[in-house]
N, C-alpha and C positions, 0 to 999 in steps of 0.2 A: 589373522587380522581381517576385519571386514573391509570390503571394498568401499571407497568413498562414493557418496552420491554425486553423480555428474552434475555440472552446473545446468541451470534451467535458463534457456534463452527464449525471450518473447519474440514473436514475429516482428519484423521491421515495422516501425510505425508509419502508417499511411495517412492517419488523421489524428495526431496527438491531442488536439483540442477535444475531439469527440471522446477519446479515451479518458481524458481528464474529466469531462462532464459525467461519464459513466462512473468513474472512480469516486468522484465527489458525492454523487447521489447514493451509490451503493455503500460507501463508507459511512455516510451520514445515517443511513438506514440501519446499518450494523451497530453503530454507536448508540443510537436510540433504542434498539432492541436488546442490546447486551445488558445494560443497566437501566437507567432512567433517561428519558428524553431530557436533554438540557440545551439551553440556548447556545452554549459554547460548542456543541457538537458540530454545528454548521461551520463554524470558524475553523475547527480542527480539520474537518473533511476538506474544506476549501484550501487550507494551507498545504495539507499533504498532497492533494491533487495538483496544486500549483508546482510543487517540487517535482512530482512525477512527470508532468507535462514538459517542464523545462529539460529534465534529464532525457526524456524520449526525443525531444526536438534536437538535442545534442548528439543523438545517435546511440544512446545507451539502451541495450536490449537484454543485458544480463540481470536476471531477477535479484541476485544477491547484491549487486552493485546498486540497483534501484532502492532496495530496502535499506542499505547502509546510507545512501544519500538522504532518504526520508528520515531515518533515525537521527542522523547528524543535524540536519536542518531543523527538525522538530525540537531539538534540545533548546532552541531559543524561544520556543513558544511558551506562553504562560498557561500552565495547566492547573493553576490554583483553584479554578472554578469547575474542575472536572474530576471524575473518577480515574481518568486515564493519564498515561504518560507517554513519552516518545517511543518506548519499547513496545507498548501495547499497540500503538498506532502502526508502527512499522510492521509488526507481526500480522496485524489485521489486514494491511494492504497486501502483504505476501499471500495470506490465505485467500483473500478475495481474487487475486490474480490467478493463483493456482486453480481455484474453483472454476474460474472463467475459461481456463485452458483445458479443463477436464482432467487435471492431474491430482492424484490422490495425495493429500497433504501428509498423511501418515508415513508413507514409505517412498514418496517421490516417484511413483510409477503411474503410468497412464491407465 
């Protein structure tokens, strides 16, 4: 049996608002580049970063828990004007955070 991948913990937040600005901008750019730039992409990025910032301000550092929080809260977002859904957004946030930490998304290694 394969060993489970250990959880990934982000460094403690020293400036969650700045992290949120980075995430909003980076996610918006990713959304625009992945398919077509759409007006709703800014709203999606803003909502996902809002959830992320709130979780970080509450002391959440576990990447898996952050992704689940974004997934759960994005279920209430109206994606009818978008190519995306809550799973794509949560996965994109995870990938962007892993990239920012220098962690290989494929195998969970540095």
